[in-house]
C-alpha angles and dihedrals in degrees: 000000000000090000087059096037094125105042099024128226127255122243091237092056092048088053090052095045093048103039109012110172096344113133103244120165096216112011093169091060092046089053092052090049091050094048091048090052092047095051088049090053092049091051094047087049087063105257118146116277110271141119086254095196110057118197119213099210092197094056099024089230124144115212132180116253105262095205087072109068113216128182121195128188090239092058093043087052092053094042090054091051093050090049088053090049093055097040115102096187110089095210092052094044089053090057092051091050092046090055094049096048092047090049094054109094102179135272117016108249095348093184091058090043094135096059111104098226091048091051090052092052098040089056089049095052092043090056094046087050094050090047092049093047091052093051091046096048089051092052090047093048089055090052090044089238093156099153089058090048091055094049094048093046093047085059093047091050092052089050097042111010092178100055095085099247084138087078095061092042092052092055093052091048090055089050088054093052091248095126096149091054088049094049090050093052088052091053094044092049093047090050093049095048092050096044096041104033104016091234138112122248122259124289088249093056090044088055090047090053096050089046091051095045087052091054091047105042117172093007093119098042090089109108092220088061090049092051090049090055087063097055118101117247098181122097113285095238094049123108119232115261107205138188111253093253092051089049089051093049093049091047091053091047090052091045091056095047098038115115094035094109095281127131121287112264127199134191118215128193110214112199136188112216146149142137095286124094102248092187092065093054105044095164091058091045090051093050090047093047089050093049089049092054089052090051094051092047089054095043105040123084127243093259093053128088135198140181139187113258100176137341088275103034138060125186121217135198113207115193129200096002137118125221093271093052089049090053092052091052090051089053088052090051090049093052092046092048095049093051085096092051126354089222092066094077090075088059092067125088126179128200117187135194136162128248106240127186116256 
């Protein structure tokens, strides 16, 4: 309702957002009950007495009661961008853009990311953020404000690691004299792209890497630095997420050495499936796959590993466990996955088989 506070939202749209294709005997009554409960919660929260959501019965539009002033981060974000658009003075425009970029905290209503209306708005706000960042970085480069560029890009990289904000950050790190940090960022980004997406970084970053290695020749030849590269930086309790090829290589190695007194190892196939046609809803499939990866990361143990096989399937290596232990882990994955919606647990299917020596 607050997202539509200005223009309002139709009763029909609310019914669609709340219940969609669910088979409910009386959705209109359910909506009335929901609105009544929401009003009660707002009063209990200390808001001034009001109906809050006013229904125009002639148009069927719900609108927020204008007598109660509300301010949302989304509206402030858009207001700052509009102020920047209208401002002719470069310095002032930069201040508006800076406020908007700092205010942006990531995906719009991420916990509701499978809702169609949320997806549409999330894409719109992300594009506005990217456009504002590009304009702001251009202004900052002209003023040689490289420290601020690094800070802004570090946040952007955390929010969207595959949108190539690292390139801008690397250039500014070099300008600040932090060449080793820039080179490490090149390496980390290249590794992430290869392991997560199976692709190489852009031509621009490849050029940045070669330029930096030329500046720092011999800096990585020290054996101590090589040893440090092998150390784990991930949290101790976290399972290993591998590229598919790395997963295959480890599987083949374990198959060779299994039966030599080592611990039992199983491979599990975790599949997303239901009666819906996933291929016709790629955005929903992508969101479900992302949530499943998070559920696996939270549920698997430190000596386990997993990889993405397809949009609908993950492969898991379970080390040192019997079948009963594996089933317990599968139950934990289901619980984690269904935290977004209890019905999601039925989407998961697990197949288990042992790795046996050839």
